MARNU-995932 format. One record per atom (N, C-alpha, C): residue in one letter; residue number from 0; x, y, z; atom name; chain. Coordinates in steps of 0.2 Angstrom, whole numbers. Layout:
   kolmar   kolvex      px      py      pz   doke   bator
        A      NUM       X       Y       Z     CA       A
...
***
This chain:
   kolmar   kolvex      px      py      pz   doke   bator
        M        0       4      -5      -1      N       A
        M        0       1       1       0     CA       A
        M        0       5       6       0      C       A
        F        1      10       8       4      N       A
        F        1      14      11       5     CA       A
        F        1      19      13      -2      C       A
        K        2      19       7      -6      N       A
        K        2      24       8     -12     CA       A
        K        2      19      10     -17      C       A
        L        3      11       9     -18      N       A
        L        3       6      12     -21     CA       A
        L        3       7      18     -21      C       A
        F        4       4      21     -15      N       A
        F        4       6      28     -14     CA       A
        F        4      13      32     -17      C       A
        K        5      17      30     -15      N       A
        K        5      25      33     -16     CA       A
        K        5      25      33     -24      C       A
        K        6      21      29     -27      N       A
        K        6      21      29     -33     CA       A
        K        6      16      35     -36      C       A
        W        7      11      34     -34      N       A
        W        7       6      40     -36     CA       A
        W        7       9      47     -33      C       A
        W        8      11      49     -29      N       A
        W        8      13      53     -26     CA       A
        W        8      19      56     -32      C       A
        K        9      24      54     -32      N       A
        K        9      29      55     -38     CA       A
        K        9      25      54     -45      C       A
        Y       10      21      53     -47      N       A
        Y       10      17      53     -53     CA       A
        Y       10      14      61     -53      C       A
        L       11       9      61     -46      N       A
        L       11       6      68     -46     CA       A
        L       11      12      72     -46      C       A
        T       12      17      74     -42      N       A
        T       12      22      77     -42     CA       A
        T       12      24      80     -50      C       A
        A       13      28      75     -54      N       A
        A       13      29      76     -60     CA       A
        A       13      24      79     -64      C       A
        K       14      15      77     -63      N       A
        K       14      12      78     -67     CA       A
        K       14      12      88     -65      C       A
        F       15      10      90     -59      N       A
        F       15       9      95     -57     CA       A
        F       15      16     100     -59      C       A
        S       16      22      99     -59      N       A
        S       16      27     102     -61     CA       A
        S       16      25     102     -67      C       A
        H       17      24      97     -73      N       A
        H       17      25      99     -80     CA       A
        H       17      18     104     -81      C       A
        D       18      12     103     -80      N       A
        D       18       9     109     -78     CA       A
        D       18      10     116     -76      C       A
        F       19      15     116     -71      N       A
        F       19      18     122     -70     CA       A
        F       19      23     125     -75      C       A
        D       20      27     122     -76      N       A
        D       20      33     125     -81     CA       A
        D       20      29     126     -87      C       A
        K       21      22     123     -91      N       A
        K       21      19     124     -97     CA       A
        K       21      16     130     -94      C       A
        N       22      12     132     -89      N       A
        N       22       8     137     -89     CA       A
        N       22      12     144     -85      C       A
        A       23      19     141     -84      N       A
        A       23      21     146     -79     CA       A
        A       23      24     152     -86      C       A
        D       24      26     159     -84      N       A
        D       24      28     163     -88     CA       A
        D       24      35     164     -88      C       A
        P       25      38     163     -94      N       A
        P       25      44     162     -94     CA       A
        P       25      48     168     -92      C       A
        A       26      46     175     -93      N       A
        A       26      49     181     -91     CA       A
        A       26      49     180     -83      C       A
        I       27      44     178     -81      N       A
        I       27      44     178     -71     CA       A
        I       27      51     173     -70      C       A
        Q       28      50     166     -74      N       A
        Q       28      55     163     -72     CA       A
        Q       28      63     164     -75      C       A
        L       29      63     169     -78      N       A
        L       29      69     171     -79     CA       A
        L       29      72     175     -74      C       A
        E       30      67     180     -74      N       A
        E       30      69     184     -67     CA       A
        E       30      70     180     -61      C       A
        Q       31      67     174     -61      N       A
        Q       31      67     171     -53     CA       A
        Q       31      75     167     -54      C       A
        A       32      78     164     -58      N       A
        A       32      84     161     -61     CA       A
        A       32      88     167     -60      C       A
        L       33      87     172     -61      N       A
        L       33      92     178     -62     CA       A
        L       33      94     179     -53      C       A
        K       34      89     180     -49      N       A
        K       34      89     180     -43     CA       A
        K       34      91     176     -41      C       A
        E       35      91     169     -41      N       A
        E       35      94     164     -38     CA       A
        E       35     102     163     -41      C       A
        A       36     104     168     -44      N       A
        A       36     111     165     -47     CA       A
        A       36     113     173     -43      C       A
        Q       37     111     177     -41      N       A
        Q       37     112     182     -37     CA       A
        Q       37     114     181     -32      C       A
        V       38     108     177     -29      N       A
        V       38     110     174     -20     CA       A
        V       38     116     169     -21      C       A
        Q       39     117     165     -26      N       A
        Q       39     122     162     -24     CA       A
        Q       39     130     166     -26      C       A
        H       40     129     170     -29      N       A
        H       40     135     175     -31     CA       A
        H       40     135     178     -23      C       A
        R       41     131     181     -20      N       A
        R       41     133     185     -13     CA       A
        R       41     135     178      -9      C       A
        Q       42     132     173     -11      N       A
        Q       42     136     167      -5     CA       A
        Q       42     143     165      -7      C       A
        L       43     143     166     -13      N       A
        L       43     150     163     -14     CA       A
        L       43     155     170     -12      C       A
        K       44     152     176     -10      N       A
        K       44     157     181     -10     CA       A
        K       44     158     180      -2      C       A
        E       45     152     177       0      N       A
        E       45     154     178       9     CA       A
        E       45     158     172      10      C       A
        Q       46     158     166       7      N       A
        Q       46     163     161       9     CA       A
        Q       46     170     163       7      C       A
        A       47     171     167       2      N       A
        A       47     178     169       0     CA       A
        A       47     181     176       5      C       A
        A       48     175     178       7      N       A
        A       48     178     181      13     CA       A
        A       48     180     180      20      C       A
        N       49     176     174      21      N       A
        N       49     180     171      27     CA       A
        N       49     185     166      25      C       A
        V       50     186     164      20      N       A
        V       50     195     162      17     CA       A
        V       50     200     167      19      C       A
        I       51     198     173      16      N       A
        I       51     202     179      14     CA       A
        I       51     204     181      24      C       A
        A       52     199     183      27      N       A
        A       52     199     182      33     CA       A
        A       52     203     179      38      C       A
        N       53     202     171      35      N       A
        N       53     207     166      40     CA       A
        N       53     213     168      37      C       A
        Q       54     215     169      31      N       A
        Q       54     223     170      29     CA       A
        Q       54     225     176      32      C       A
        K       55     221     183      33      N       A
        K       55     225     189      38     CA       A
        K       55     223     187      44      C       A
        Q       56     219     182      47      N       A
        Q       56     224     180      55     CA       A
        Q       56     228     177      54      C       A
        A       57     230     171      48      N       A
        A       57     237     170      49     CA       A
        A       57     242     173      49      C       A
        E       58     241     178      46      N       A
        E       58     248     182      44     CA       A
        E       58     250     187      51      C       A
        L       59     243     189      54      N       A
        L       59     242     192      59     CA       A
        L       59     247     190      66      C       A
        R       60     245     182      67      N       A
        R       60     246     178      72     CA       A
        R       60     257     175      68      C       A
        L       61     256     176      65      N       A
        L       61     263     175      61     CA       A
        L       61     269     180      61      C       A
        N       62     266     187      61      N       A
        N       62     269     193      61     CA       A
        N       62     270     192      68      C       A
        A       63     266     191      75      N       A
        A       63     267     190      82     CA       A
        A       63     272     186      83      C       A
        K       64     273     181      79      N       A
        K       64     277     174      81     CA       A
        K       64     283     178      80      C       A
        M       65     283     180      74      N       A
        M       65     291     183      72     CA       A
        M       65     292     187      79      C       A
        G       66     288     193      79      N       A
        G       66     292     199      85     CA       A
        G       66     293     193      94      C       A
        E       67     289     189      95      N       A
        E       67     291     186      99     CA       A
        E       67     298     181      98      C       A
        L       68     299     178      93      N       A
        L       68     305     177      90     CA       A
        L       68     310     181      91      C       A
        E       69     310     187      89      N       A
        E       69     314     190      88     CA       A
        E       69     317     193      95      C       A
        K       70     313     194      99      N       A
        K       70     314     196     106     CA       A
        K       70     318     190     110      C       A
        L       71     315     185     107      N       A
        L       71     318     180     113     CA       A
        L       71     325     180     111      C       A
        N       72     326     178     104      N       A
        N       72     333     180     104     CA       A
        N       72     338     185     105      C       A
        A       73     336     192     106      N       A
        A       73     338     197     108     CA       A
        A       73     339     195     115      C       A
        N       74     336     192     119      N       A
        N       74     336     191     127     CA       A
        N       74     341     184     128      C       A
        A       75     339     180     124      N       A
        A       75     345     173     123     CA       A
        A       75     350     178     124      C       A
        R       76     354     180     119      N       A
        R       76     361     185     118     CA       A
        R       76     363     190     124      C       A
        Q       77     358     194     126      N       A
        Q       77     359     196     132     CA       A
        Q       77     360     192     138      C       A
        A       78     356     188     138      N       A
        A       78     357     183     145     CA       A
        A       78     365     181     145      C       A
        L       79     368     178     138      N       A
        L       79     372     176     137     CA       A
        L       79     380     179     140      C       A
        I       80     378     185     137      N       A
        I       80     383     192     137     CA       A
        I       80     384     195     144      C       A
        M       81     379     192     148      N       A
        M       81     378     196     156     CA       A
        M       81     381     189     159      C       A
        A       82     380     183     156      N       A
        A       82     384     177     161     CA       A
        A       82     391     179     159      C       A
        A       83     393     178     154      N       A
        A       83     401     180     151     CA       A
        A       83     404     185     156      C       A
        D       84     400     190     156      N       A
        D       84     403     197     160     CA       A
        D       84     404     195     167      C       A
        A       85     400     193     171      N       A
        A       85     398     190     177     CA       A
        A       85     404     187     179      C       A
        Q       86     406     179     173      N       A
        Q       86     412     175     173     CA       A
        Q       86     417     178     175      C       A
        K       87     418     183     170      N       A
        K       87     424     188     169     CA       A
        K       87     426     194     177      C       A
        A       88     420     194     180      N       A
        A       88     421     198     187     CA       A
        A       88     422     195     191      C       A
        G       89     421     187     191      N       A
        G       89     423     181     196     CA       A
        G       89     417     181     200      C       A
        D       90     411     184     196      N       A
        D       90     404     181     203     CA       A
        D       90     402     174     198      C       A
        A       91     403     169     201      N       A
        A       91     401     164     198     CA       A
        A       91     393     163     199      C       A
        A       92     389     165     205      N       A
        A       92     383     163     204     CA       A
        A       92     378     167     202      C       A
        K       93     382     174     199      N       A
        K       93     377     178     195     CA       A
        K       93     378     173     187      C       A
        S       94     384     173     185      N       A
        S       94     385     168     180     CA       A
        S       94     381     162     178      C       A
        T       95     381     159     183      N       A
        T       95     377     152     185     CA       A
        T       95     369     155     185      C       A
        Q       96     367     161     187      N       A
        Q       96     359     161     186     CA       A
        Q       96     358     165     178      C       A
        Y       97     362     168     175      N       A
        Y       97     362     173     169     CA       A
        Y       97     362     166     163      C       A
        N       98     367     162     165      N       A
        N       98     366     155     161     CA       A
        N       98     359     150     161      C       A
        G       99     357     151     167      N       A
        G       99     351     147     167     CA       A
        G       99     346     149     165      C       A
        A      100     346     156     163      N       A
        A      100     341     161     161     CA       A
        A      100     340     160     153      C       A
        A      101     347     160     151      N       A
        A      101     348     159     142     CA       A
        A      101     347     153     142      C       A
        E      102     346     147     144      N       A
        E      102     344     140     145     CA       A
        E      102     338     140     143      C       A
        S      103     333     143     148      N       A
        S      103     327     143     148     CA       A
        S      103     324     147     143      C       A
        I      104     328     154     140      N       A
        I      104     326     158     135     CA       A
        I      104     326     153     128      C       A
        A      105     331     149     128      N       A
        A      105     332     146     122     CA       A
        A      105     328     141     122      C       A
        N      106     324     137     127      N       A
        N      106     318     132     126     CA       A
        N      106     311     136     124      C       A
        Q      107     311     142     125      N       A
        Q      107     306     144     123     CA       A
        Q      107     307     147     116      C       A
        L      108     314     150     114      N       A
        L      108     315     150     108     CA       A
        L      108     314     145     103      C       A
        I      109     315     138     105      N       A
        I      109     314     133     102     CA       A
        I      109     307     132      98      C       A
        Q      110     302     132     104      N       A
        Q      110     295     130     102     CA       A
        Q      110     293     138      99      C       A
        V      111     295     144     101      N       A
        V      111     292     150      96     CA       A
        V      111     296     147      89      C       A
        E      112     302     145      87      N       A
        E      112     303     143      81     CA       A
        E      112     298     138      78      C       A
        K      113     296     132      80      N       A
        K      113     291     127      78     CA       A
        K      113     286     131      77      C       A
        D      114     283     136      82      N       A
        D      114     275     138      81     CA       A
        D      114     277     142      73      C       A
        V      115     285     145      73      N       A
        V      115     284     150      67     CA       A
        V      115     283     147      61      C       A
        E      116     286     140      62      N       A
        E      116     285     137      53     CA       A
        E      116     280     133      55      C       A
        G      117     274     132      60      N       A
        G      117     269     130      57     CA       A
        G      117     264     136      56      C       A
        L      118     266     142      57      N       A
        L      118     260     147      55     CA       A
        L      118     262     149      48      C       A
        K      119     269     148      47      N       A
        K      119     271     151      40     CA       A
        K      119     267     147      34      C       A
        Q      120     269     138      36      N       A
        Q      120     265     133      32     CA       A
        Q      120     257     135      32      C       A
        M      121     255     138      36      N       A
        M      121     246     138      38     CA       A
        M      121     245     147      32      C       A
        V      122     251     150      33      N       A
        V      122     249     156      29     CA       A
        V      122     251     156      22      C       A
        M      123     255     148      20      N       A
        M      123     253     149      13     CA       A
        M      123     249     146       9      C       A
        D      124     246     142      16      N       A
        D      124     240     137      14     CA       A
        D      124     234     141      13      C       A
        S      125     234     145      18      N       A
        S      125     228     149      17     CA       A
        S      125     229     156      12      C       A
        T      126     233     157       9      N       A
        T      126     236     162       4     CA       A
        T      126     232     159      -3      C       A
        Q      127     236     153      -3      N       A
        Q      127     232     150      -9     CA       A
        Q      127     224     149      -8      C       A
        A      128     223     145      -3      N       A
        A      128     214     146      -5     CA       A
        A      128     212     153      -3      C       A
        A      129     214     159      -2      N       A
        A      129     212     165      -2     CA       A
        A      129     212     166     -11      C       A
        D      130     217     166     -13      N       A
        D      130     218     167     -22     CA       A
        D      130     212     161     -25      C       A
        Q      131     213     157     -24      N       A
        Q      131     207     151     -27     CA       A
        Q      131     202     155     -26      C       A
        A      132     200     158     -19      N       A
        A      132     191     161     -17     CA       A
        A      132     192     165     -22      C       A
        K      133     195     172     -22      N       A
        K      133     196     178     -26     CA       A
        K      133     195     175     -34      C       A
        A      134     198     172     -37      N       A
        A      134     198     169     -43     CA       A
        A      134     190     167     -43      C       A
        A      135     188     163     -41      N       A
        A      135     180     159     -41     CA       A
        A      135     177     164     -40      C       A
        V      136     177     169     -36      N       A
        V      136     172     175     -35     CA       A
        V      136     172     180     -42      C       A
        Q      137     178     179     -44      N       A
        Q      137     177     185     -51     CA       A
        Q      137     176     181     -56      C       A
        Q      138     177     173     -57      N       A
        Q      138     175     170     -65     CA       A
        Q      138     166     168     -63      C       A
        N      139     162     170     -57      N       A
        N      139     156     169     -55     CA       A
        N      139     153     176     -57      C       A
        G      140     158     180     -55      N       A
        G      140     155     187     -57     CA       A
        G      140     153     189     -62      C       A
        R      141     161     187     -68      N       A
        R      141     157     186     -75     CA       A
        R      141     154     183     -78      C       A
        L      142     153     177     -75      N       A
        L      142     146     173     -78     CA       A
        L      142     138     175     -76      C       A
        L      143     139     179     -69      N       A
        L      143     133     184     -67     CA       A
        L      143     133     188     -73      C       A
        Q      144     136     193     -74      N       A
        Q      144     137     198     -80     CA       A
        Q      144     133     196     -86      C       A
        Q      145     136     190     -88      N       A
        Q      145     134     186     -95     CA       A
        Q      145     126     185     -95      C       A
        K      146     122     183     -88      N       A
        K      146     117     179     -87     CA       A
        K      146     112     185     -89      C       A
        L      147     116     192     -84      N       A
        L      147     112     198     -85     CA       A
        L      147     111     201     -92      C       A
        A      148     116     199     -95      N       A
        A      148     117     201    -104     CA       A
        A      148     111     197    -108      C       A
        E      149     109     191    -105      N       A
        E      149     107     187    -109     CA       A
        E      149     101     187    -108      C       A
        K      150      99     190    -102      N       A
        K      150      92     191    -100     CA       A
        K      150      90     197    -104      C       A
        Q      151      93     202    -106      N       A
        Q      151      90     207    -111     CA       A
        Q      151      89     205    -117      C       A
        K      152      92     199    -119      N       A
        K      152      90     196    -124     CA       A
        K      152      87     192    -126      C       A
        L      153      85     188    -120      N       A
        L      153      80     183    -119     CA       A
        L      153      73     187    -120      C       A
        L      154      74     193    -116      N       A
        L      154      66     196    -115     CA       A
        L      154      65     198    -122      C       A
        S      155      69     202    -126      N       A
        S      155      68     203    -132     CA       A
        S      155      66     197    -137      C       A
        Q      156      69     191    -137      N       A
        Q      156      67     187    -140     CA       A
        Q      156      59     182    -138      C       A
        L      157      58     184    -131      N       A
        L      157      51     182    -129     CA       A
        L      157      44     186    -131      C       A
        E      158      46     193    -131      N       A
        E      158      43     197    -134     CA       A
        E      158      41     199    -141      C       A
        Q      159      46     194    -147      N       A
        Q      159      46     192    -154     CA       A
        Q      159      41     188    -155      C       A
        A      160      42     182    -149      N       A
        A      160      38     176    -152     CA       A
        A      160      31     177    -150      C       A
        K      161      30     183    -144      N       A
        K      161      25     182    -142     CA       A
        K      161      19     187    -148      C       A
        M      162      25     193    -150      N       A
        M      162      22     196    -157     CA       A
        M      162      20     190    -164      C       A
        Q      163      23     186    -165      N       A
        Q      163      23     180    -170     CA       A
        Q      163      18     176    -169      C       A
        E      164      17     173    -162      N       A
        E      164      10     170    -160     CA       A
        E      164       4     172    -161      C       A
        Q      165       5     180    -160      N       A
        Q      165      -2     185    -160     CA       A
        Q      165      -3     184    -166      C       A
        M      166       1     186    -171      N       A
        M      166       1     185    -178     CA       A
        M      166      -1     179    -181      C       A
        N      167       2     174    -180      N       A
        N      167      -1     167    -183     CA       A
        N      167      -8     167    -180      C       A
        S      168     -10     169    -174      N       A
        S      168     -17     167    -172     CA       A
        S      168     -23     171    -177      C       A
        A      169     -22     178    -178      N       A
        A      169     -23     184    -182     CA       A
        A      169     -24     179    -189      C       A
        M      170     -20     176    -191      N       A
        M      170     -20     173    -198     CA       A
        M      170     -24     167    -200      C       A
        A      171     -23     164    -193      N       A
        A      171     -29     158    -193     CA       A
        A      171     -35     160    -192      C       A
        Q      172     -38     169    -187      N       A
        Q      172     -44     168    -188     CA       A
        Q      172     -46     170    -196      C       A
        L      173     -43     172    -198      N       A
        L      173     -45     175    -207     CA       A
        L      173     -46     169    -208      C       A
        Q      174     -42     165    -208      N       A
        Q      174     -43     158    -211     CA       A
        Q      174     -49     153    -211      C       A
        E      175     -51     153    -204      N       A
        E      175     -59     151    -200     CA       A
        E      175     -63     155    -201      C       A
        T      176     -68     149    -200      N       A
        T      176     -76     154    -199     CA       A
        T      176     -76     155    -192      C       A
        V      177     -78     162    -191      N       A
        V      177     -80     166    -187     CA       A
        V      177     -86     164    -181      C       A
        G      178     -93     162    -187      N       A
        G      178     -96     159    -182     CA       A
        G      178    -102     155    -189      C       A
        D      179    -106     152    -187      N       A
        D      179    -110     148    -193     CA       A
        D      179    -113     154    -197      C       A
        D      180    -114     159    -197      N       A
        D      180    -117     165    -201     CA       A
        D      180    -112     170    -204      C       A
        V      181    -106     168    -202      N       A
        V      181     -99     172    -205     CA       A
        V      181     -96     168    -209      C       A
        P      182     -96     170    -215      N       A
        P      182     -90     170    -221     CA       A
        P      182     -86     169    -219      C       A
        T      183     -79     165    -221      N       A
        T      183     -73     166    -222     CA       A
        T      183     -70     171    -225      C       A
        L      184     -64     172    -226      N       A
        L      184     -63     178    -231     CA       A
        L      184     -61     175    -237      C       A
        S      185     -60     169    -238      N       A
        S      185     -58     165    -244     CA       A
        S      185     -65     166    -248      C       A
        E      186     -70     163    -243      N       A
        E      186     -78     163    -246     CA       A
        E      186     -81     169    -248      C       A
        V      187     -78     177    -247      N       A
        V      187     -81     183    -249     CA       A
        V      187     -78     183    -253      C       A
        Q      188     -71     182    -254      N       A
        Q      188     -66     184    -260     CA       A
        Q      188     -69     181    -267      C       A
        Q      189     -71     174    -265      N       A
        Q      189     -73     168    -272     CA       A
        Q      189     -82     172    -274      C       A
        K      190     -84     175    -270      N       A
        K      190     -91     180    -272     CA       A
        K      190     -89     185    -275      C       A
        I      191     -84     189    -274      N       A
        I      191     -83     195    -277     CA       A
        I      191     -81     195    -284      C       A
        E      192     -77     189    -285      N       A
        E      192     -74     188    -290     CA       A
        E      192     -80     185    -296      C       A
        A      193     -83     180    -293      N       A
        A      193     -90     177    -296     CA       A
        A      193     -93     183    -300      C       A
        R      194     -95     188    -295      N       A
        R      194    -100     194    -297     CA       A
        R      194     -96     197    -302      C       A
        Y      195     -90     198    -302      N       A
        Y      195     -84     202    -305     CA       A
        Y      195     -85     199    -313      C       A
        A      196     -83     193    -313      N       A
        A      196     -83     191    -319     CA       A
        A      196     -90     191    -323      C       A
        K      197     -97     189    -319      N       A
        K      197    -103     191    -323     CA       A
        K      197    -104     195    -323      C       A
        A      198    -102     200    -322      N       A
        A      198    -104     206    -323     CA       A
        A      198    -100     208    -330      C       A
        K      199     -93     206    -331      N       A
        K      199     -90     208    -338     CA       A
        K      199     -93     204    -342      C       A
        A      200     -95     197    -341      N       A
        A      200     -98     193    -348     CA       A
        A      200    -106     197    -351      C       A
        H      201    -109     201    -345      N       A
        H      201    -116     203    -347     CA       A
        H      201    -113     209    -352      C       A
        S      202    -107     214    -349      N       A
        S      202    -105     218    -354     CA       A
        S      202    -104     216    -361      C       A
        E      203     -99     212    -362      N       A
        E      203     -96     209    -368     CA       A
        E      203    -103     207    -372      C       A
        L      204    -107     204    -368      N       A
        L      204    -114     202    -372     CA       A
        L      204    -118     208    -377      C       A
        A      205    -119     214    -370      N       A
        A      205    -121     219    -373     CA       A
        A      205    -118     223    -380      C       A
        G      206    -113     221    -382      N       A
        G      206    -110     223    -388     CA       A
        G      206    -114     221    -393      C       A
        D      207    -118     213    -395      N       A
        D      207    -121     211    -399     CA       A
        D      207    -127     208    -398      C       A
        S      208    -131     214    -393      N       A
        S      208    -138     215    -392     CA       A
        S      208    -142     220    -398      C       A
        V      209    -148     218    -399      N       A
        V      209    -153     222    -404     CA       A
        V      209    -152     230    -403      C       A
        E      210    -151     232    -397      N       A
        E      210    -151     240    -396     CA       A
        E      210    -143     241    -400      C       A
        S      211    -139     239    -399      N       A
        S      211    -135     240    -402     CA       A
        S      211    -136     241    -412      C       A
        S      212    -138     236    -413      N       A
        S      212    -139     236    -419     CA       A
        S      212    -143     240    -422      C       A
        I      213    -146     243    -420      N       A
        I      213    -151     247    -420     CA       A
        I      213    -148     255    -420      C       A
        L      214    -143     257    -417      N       A
        L      214    -138     262    -416     CA       A
        L      214    -137     263    -422      C       A
        E      215    -133     257    -424      N       A
        E      215    -128     257    -430     CA       A
        E      215    -132     258    -437      C       A
        I      216    -139     257    -436      N       A
        I      216    -144     257    -442     CA       A
        I      216    -144     264    -442      C       A
        E      217    -147     268    -436      N       A
        E      217    -148     275    -437     CA       A
        E      217    -143     278    -438      C       A
        Q      218    -136     278    -437      N       A
        Q      218    -130     282    -437     CA       A
        Q      218    -128     281    -446      C       A
        A      219    -128     275    -450      N       A
        A      219    -129     273    -455     CA       A
        A      219    -134     279    -459      C       A
        T      220    -140     279    -458      N       A
        T      220    -145     281    -462     CA       A
        T      220    -143     289    -462      C       A
        A      221    -140     291    -455      N       A
        A      221    -140     298    -456     CA       A
        A      221    -133     300    -458      C       A
        N      222    -130     295    -459      N       A
        N      222    -122     297    -465     CA       A
        N      222    -124     298    -471      C       A
        V      223    -130     295    -474      N       A
        V      223    -133     293    -480     CA       A
        V      223    -136     301    -482      C       A
        E      224    -141     303    -478      N       A
        E      224    -145     309    -479     CA       A
        E      224    -139     315    -477      C       A
        A      225    -134     313    -476      N       A
        A      225    -129     320    -476     CA       A
        A      225    -124     322    -482      C       A
        Q      226    -121     314    -485      N       A
        Q      226    -120     313    -491     CA       A
        Q      226    -123     317    -496      C       A
        S      227    -131     317    -496      N       A
        S      227    -136     316    -501     CA       A
        S      227    -139     324    -501      C       A
        R      228    -136     329    -496      N       A
        R      228    -138     333    -494     CA       A
        R      228    -131     339    -499      C       A
        L      229    -125     333    -496      N       A
        L      229    -119     338    -500     CA       A
        L      229    -118     338    -506      C       A
        S      230    -124     332    -510      N       A
        S      230    -122     332    -517     CA       A
        S      230    -126     335    -520      C       A
        E      231    -132     337    -515      N       A
        E      231    -138     344    -518     CA       A
        E      231    -133     351    -520      C       A
        L      232    -128     352    -514      N       A
        L      232    -126     357    -512     CA       A
        L      232    -121     359    -518      C       A
        R      233    -117     353    -521      N       A
        R      233    -111     355    -526     CA       A
        R      233    -115     356    -532      C       A
        S      234    -121     351    -533      N       A
        S      234    -124     354    -539     CA       A
        S      234    -127     360    -541      C       A
        E      235    -130     362    -536      N       A
        E      235    -132     369    -536     CA       A
        E      235    -124     375    -537      C       A
        L      236    -118     373    -535      N       A
        L      236    -114     376    -535     CA       A
        L      236    -109     374    -541      C       A
        G      237    -112     370    -546      N       A
        G      237    -109     369    -552     CA       A
        G      237    -103     364    -551      C       A
        L      238    -103     362    -546      N       A
        L      238     -96     357    -544     CA       A
        L      238     -95     349    -547      C       A
        D      239     -91     347    -547      N       A
        D      239     -90     341    -552     CA       A
        D      239     -91     336    -545      C       A
        S      240     -97     333    -548      N       A
        S      240    -101     327    -543     CA       A
        S      240     -96     321    -541      C       A
        A      241     -92     322    -547      N       A
        A      241     -89     316    -548     CA       A
        A      241     -81     315    -543      C       A
        A      242     -79     321    -542      N       A
        A      242     -75     322    -536     CA       A
        A      242     -79     320    -529      C       A
        A      243     -85     319    -528      N       A
        A      243     -89     318    -522     CA       A
        A      243     -88     311    -520      C       A
        P      244     -87     310    -511      N       A
        P      244     -84     301    -512     CA       A
        P      244     -91     297    -511      C       A
        A      245     -92     292    -513      N       A
        A      245     -95     288    -514     CA       A
        A      245     -99     286    -509      C       A
        V      246    -107     286    -508      N       A
        V      246    -109     287    -501     CA       A
        V      246    -110     278    -500      C       A
        E      247    -107     278    -493      N       A
        E      247    -106     272    -490     CA       A
        E      247    -113     268    -488      C       A
        Q      248    -115     263    -491      N       A
        Q      248    -123     259    -492     CA       A
        Q      248    -121     258    -485      C       A
        P      249    -127     257    -482      N       A
        P      249    -127     255    -475     CA       A
        P      249    -126     246    -474      C       A
        K      250    -123     240    -469      N       A
        K      250    -121     235    -470     CA       A
        K      250    -129     232    -466      C       A
        P      251    -131     227    -469      N       A
        P      251    -135     223    -468     CA       A
        P      251    -133     219    -461      C       A
        A      252    -137     220    -456      N       A
        A      252    -135     218    -450     CA       A
        A      252    -134     211    -450      C       A
        E      253    -129     208    -446      N       A
        E      253    -127     202    -445     CA       A
        E      253    -133     196    -441      C       A
        G      254    -135     191    -445      N       A
        G      254    -142     188    -440     CA       A
        G      254    -136     185    -434      C       A
***
């Protein structure tokens, strides 16, 4: 039972995740990704700051030990000089006292020298770690700047994609029927072309109609009367009737 419930839970989680990614706004997801990258960069800088701080503390401790080592060296030398002077002066007790002090200082000196060597190694390791941390921060900073630059590019591409989707949707609506009583643009275009073609056909047929033939006959009759009148005028004026143009007889209308 538990295994079945676990399978269903994984299935539902995957389904909801898929539905969320499908319906989520890419611009908001992009902003979330960049904010996450900025948070990670701040965390990386904080870690690098801690590493560098450790390196600085190691350097301070080393400098302090170096100062202590120098002081112990000076004290050991001074104790030996004072022991030698007491020996010359015949003061054996003082000489023994100063030699004992010099020996105690020497023991301290050996321990401090060991501490100095350990701190030197620590400083070297911490310096290398600090350099690596600085390099990591710089590299991650460059990557973050690239992501910020890519953000503008991706947002521009997203706006272009939205505009193209809107254009595709508008073109699809022009090709599809809006409703049962509304024709498509293609159907309207076909109707207009059909009406135009029919009108042109009627216009061409009108040239062969009876009314057109009657007009031609009337025009020919008027031309005959005009030529006859001109012939009378030439006779009255004594002009050569042979020069007159032949009267064009009207052509019979073709069946």
